[in-house]
C-alpha positions as CSV (number, residue, x, y, z in Angstrom):
1,S,13.2,-3.3,-1.1
2,P,12.9,-6.3,1.4
3,F,9.1,-4.8,1.7
4,M,8.0,-5.4,-1.7
5,V,5.3,-8.2,-2.2
6,P,4.4,-10.2,-5.7
7,L,0.6,-10.8,-6.1
8,Q,0.8,-13.9,-8.2
9,S,-2.8,-16.0,-9.1
10,Y,-3.2,-19.4,-9.8
11,G,-0.3,-20.9,-11.8
12,P,1.7,-18.9,-10.4
13,S,1.1,-15.9,-12.5
14,H,2.8,-12.9,-11.3
15,Y,-0.1,-10.0,-11.7
16,C,0.6,-6.5,-9.5
17,G,2.7,-5.7,-6.7
18,G,2.1,-4.6,-3.4
19,T,3.8,-3.4,-0.4
20,L,3.9,-4.4,3.8
21,I,3.1,-1.1,5.5
22,A,2.4,-3.5,9.0
23,P,3.2,-6.8,10.3
24,D,0.3,-8.3,8.7
25,I,-1.0,-5.9,5.6
26,I,-0.1,-5.2,2.2
27,L,-1.3,-2.3,0.5
28,T,-2.0,-2.2,-3.4
29,A,-4.3,-0.5,-6.0
30,A,-7.7,-1.7,-6.3
31,H,-7.8,-2.6,-9.7
32,C,-5.3,-5.6,-8.8
33,T,-8.0,-7.0,-6.6
34,T,-10.6,-8.1,-9.2
35,D,-11.2,-11.7,-9.6
36,V,-7.7,-12.9,-8.6
37,G,-7.1,-16.5,-7.5
38,Q,-4.9,-15.0,-4.8
39,D,-5.1,-17.1,-1.5
40,T,-1.0,-16.8,-0.4
41,V,1.1,-13.9,0.0
42,Q,5.4,-14.1,-0.6
43,I,7.4,-11.5,1.2
44,G,10.8,-11.2,0.9
45,R,10.8,-12.2,-2.9
46,Y,13.7,-11.0,-5.5
47,N,14.2,-13.3,-8.0
48,L,10.5,-15.3,-8.9
49,G,12.3,-17.8,-10.9
50,N,14.6,-19.0,-8.3
51,Y,12.3,-21.4,-5.8
52,T,15.4,-21.7,-3.6
53,E,15.3,-18.0,-2.4
54,S,14.5,-17.4,1.3
55,Y,10.9,-15.8,1.3
56,E,8.1,-16.1,3.6
57,E,4.7,-17.4,2.6
58,F,1.1,-16.8,4.6
59,E,-2.4,-17.5,3.6
60,V,-4.3,-14.6,2.7
61,A,-7.1,-13.1,5.0
62,A,-9.3,-10.6,3.4
63,F,-9.1,-8.4,0.6
64,I,-10.9,-4.6,1.4
65,K,-10.7,-2.2,-1.5
66,H,-11.2,1.7,-0.7
67,P,-15.5,1.9,-0.9
68,D,-15.2,4.6,-3.4
69,Y,-13.4,2.8,-6.0
70,D,-14.8,3.1,-9.6
71,D,-13.6,0.8,-11.7
72,D,-14.4,3.0,-15.1
73,D,-12.6,6.2,-13.9
74,I,-9.8,4.0,-11.9
75,N,-10.1,6.3,-9.2
76,Y,-9.5,5.8,-5.5
77,D,-7.4,3.0,-6.5
78,Y,-6.6,1.8,-3.2
79,A,-7.0,-1.7,-1.7
80,I,-5.4,-3.5,1.4
81,I,-4.5,-7.2,1.8
82,K,-4.6,-8.9,5.7
83,F,-2.9,-12.1,5.8
84,D,-2.9,-14.6,9.1
85,G,0.7,-14.1,10.9
86,R,3.4,-11.8,11.3
87,S,6.3,-10.6,8.6
88,E,9.9,-10.2,10.2
89,Y,10.8,-7.8,7.1
90,E,10.6,-4.1,8.2
91,P,7.8,-2.5,6.6
92,V,7.8,0.7,4.4
93,M,6.7,4.3,5.4
94,I,3.8,5.7,3.9
95,D,3.2,9.3,3.1
96,E,0.5,11.1,5.5
97,G,1.2,14.2,3.8
98,D,5.0,15.0,5.3
99,V,6.3,14.6,2.1
100,E,6.9,17.8,0.1
101,L,6.7,17.1,-3.6
102,F,7.9,19.4,-6.1
103,G,8.3,19.5,-10.4
104,S,11.5,17.2,-11.7
105,M,12.1,15.4,-8.1
106,D,13.5,12.1,-8.3
107,L,11.2,9.4,-7.6
108,T,11.7,5.3,-8.0
109,V,9.1,2.9,-8.9
110,V,9.9,-0.7,-7.8
111,G,8.3,-3.9,-9.7
112,W,8.4,-7.4,-11.1
113,G,6.4,-5.6,-14.6
114,V,7.1,-6.1,-17.7
115,L,10.5,-4.4,-19.2
116,S,8.7,-3.1,-22.6
117,E,5.2,-2.4,-23.6
118,D,5.1,-5.1,-26.0
119,A,6.6,-7.5,-23.8
120,Y,4.4,-11.0,-23.0
121,Q,6.3,-12.0,-19.8
122,T,6.7,-10.0,-17.3
123,S,10.1,-10.2,-15.4
124,D,11.5,-13.0,-13.0
125,V,14.0,-10.2,-11.0
126,L,12.8,-7.5,-9.0
127,Q,13.3,-4.3,-11.5
128,Q,13.3,-0.3,-10.1
129,T,13.6,3.0,-12.1
130,T,13.7,6.8,-11.8
131,L,11.0,9.1,-12.5
132,D,10.1,12.4,-12.3
133,Y,7.7,14.0,-10.5
134,V,5.1,15.9,-12.5
135,E,3.2,18.5,-11.0
136,P,-0.5,18.3,-10.8
137,A,-1.5,21.1,-13.0
138,D,1.2,19.9,-16.0
139,C,0.0,16.8,-15.6
140,D,-3.8,17.9,-15.9
141,G,-3.0,19.7,-19.3
142,I,-1.2,17.0,-20.6
143,L,-3.2,14.3,-20.2
144,S,-6.9,16.4,-20.8
145,Q,-6.1,16.2,-24.4
146,F,-6.8,12.6,-24.2
147,I,-10.3,12.7,-22.2
148,D,-12.5,12.4,-25.4
149,F,-10.2,9.1,-26.4
150,G,-11.5,7.6,-22.7
151,V,-8.4,8.4,-20.7
152,P,-10.0,9.2,-17.4
153,E,-10.1,12.8,-15.6
154,I,-7.6,13.5,-13.0
155,T,-8.4,13.6,-9.5
156,D,-7.2,14.6,-6.3
157,Q,-6.3,10.9,-5.3
158,M,-4.0,10.7,-8.6
159,M,-0.7,11.7,-9.0
160,C,1.8,11.6,-11.9
161,A,5.9,10.8,-12.4
162,I,7.3,10.5,-16.2
163,G,10.4,8.7,-17.2
164,F,12.8,9.2,-20.2
165,N,12.9,6.0,-22.2
166,T,11.9,4.2,-18.6
167,D,8.8,3.8,-17.3
168,A,6.8,1.6,-14.9
169,C,4.1,-1.1,-16.8
170,Y,1.9,-4.2,-16.9
171,G,2.6,-6.0,-14.1
172,D,3.7,-3.5,-11.9
173,S,0.3,-2.2,-11.0
174,G,0.2,-1.6,-7.1
175,G,3.6,-1.5,-6.1
176,P,5.2,1.7,-4.9
177,L,6.4,4.9,-5.6
178,L,9.4,6.2,-3.1
179,T,10.9,8.8,-2.2
180,S,14.7,8.8,-2.0
181,D,14.4,8.3,1.7
182,N,12.2,4.8,0.9
183,V,8.8,6.9,1.9
184,Q,6.2,5.6,-0.2
185,V,4.0,8.3,-1.4
186,G,2.3,6.6,-4.5
187,I,0.8,3.2,-5.6
188,V,1.1,2.3,-9.4
189,S,-2.2,3.0,-11.3
190,W,-2.6,3.3,-14.7
191,G,-1.3,5.4,-17.4
192,I,-1.5,5.5,-21.6
193,G,0.7,2.3,-22.6
194,C,3.9,2.2,-21.2
195,D,7.0,5.1,-21.4
196,T,4.7,6.8,-24.2
197,A,6.9,9.8,-25.4
198,M,6.0,12.9,-22.9
199,I,3.0,11.1,-21.6
200,P,3.4,10.7,-17.3
201,G,2.2,7.9,-15.5
202,M,-0.8,7.4,-13.0
203,Y,-0.5,7.0,-9.3
204,A,-2.7,6.5,-6.9
205,R,-1.4,9.1,-3.9
206,I,-1.0,8.1,-0.8
207,S,-1.4,11.2,1.7
208,D,-4.8,11.6,0.2
209,Q,-6.1,8.3,1.3
210,Y,-3.8,8.5,4.2
211,K,-6.7,8.8,7.0
212,W,-8.2,5.7,5.0
213,I,-5.3,3.5,5.0
214,I,-4.6,3.9,8.4
215,S,-7.6,3.4,9.5
216,Q,-7.6,0.0,8.3
217,V,-4.2,-1.0,9.2
218,C,-5.3,0.1,13.2
219,E,-8.4,-2.0,12.7
220,L,-7.3,-5.2,11.1
221,T,-3.8,-5.7,12.4
222,E,-3.4,-7.9,15.2
223,Y,0.4,-6.3,16.2
224,E,0.3,-3.6,18.3
225,G,3.2,-0.9,17.6
226,H,2.5,1.0,14.3
227,P,3.0,4.5,14.3
228,G,-0.2,6.0,12.9
229,C,-2.1,3.7,15.5
230,A,-2.8,5.3,18.8
231,P,-1.4,3.1,21.3
232,T,-4.0,1.0,23.2
233,K,-4.2,1.8,26.8
234,S,-3.9,-0.2,29.8
235,P,-6.8,-0.5,32.2
236,S,-6.1,1.8,34.6
237,P,-5.3,-0.1,38.1
238,S,-8.4,-0.1,39.8
239,T,-8.6,1.7,43.4
240,S,-9.1,-1.0,45.7
241,M,-11.9,-0.7,48.2
242,Q,-10.7,-0.6,52.1
243,P,-13.7,-2.5,54.2
244,T,-15.2,0.7,56.4
245,S,-14.8,-0.1,59.7
246,I,-17.8,0.5,61.8
247,C,-17.6,1.5,65.4
248,M,-20.7,0.1,67.8
249,D,-20.9,0.6,71.7
250,M,-21.7,-2.7,72.7
251,P,-23.2,-3.1,75.9
252,E,-21.4,-5.2,78.4
253,E,-23.5,-8.0,78.6
254,W,-26.4,-9.1,77.0
255,S,-29.5,-10.2,78.4
């Protein structure tokens, strides 16, 4: 997954993931951009413990959270990172609403998060695992029983996926939930523990806020050609004005 981006605070210490969605734009979760010491991003990493592997590094120019993000209920958990420079890696495609999700559809989550809920250290090596998509009504039915315990209410901006003895976990936030065709449909957002029996994890649904995401890409990127952005129109060639000939009857002689 060459489009994967580890987000690291001062140290460096890995705390979240992200994905390259344009040559100079990263998509991540809004809760990953709160009080972080992130001043550079690395693209092309696989083993964070291998300091000799080849990768790109860029200065961060801006963090943009979704304007409706709410830290209390973790709704609208989308954010954009703009960096200076151009990555040569291929960006991931994101779902604009064309992907038809169905119950038990295989999806893949990718990240450097911890390998178990009681682990203290995130993984050096990029991991991935397969989860099943959970229909919204089924997900709401499962999680609604936990609302009295402070679990956020499920919204249209969220989607659910569940694994069997496998799950996303701490440190995977901001990373992608992908189809088998490597189209990103979700962003790792929150959950009740990790791999808690019969309880799905929550992801920010990309198709719901595709227009906002693409509007940020088109406004911020310094490079043309993103399929979601209208091409810049070249100015129409101006019609040159030909000088008008004025015929005048001139007298043969001036007196």
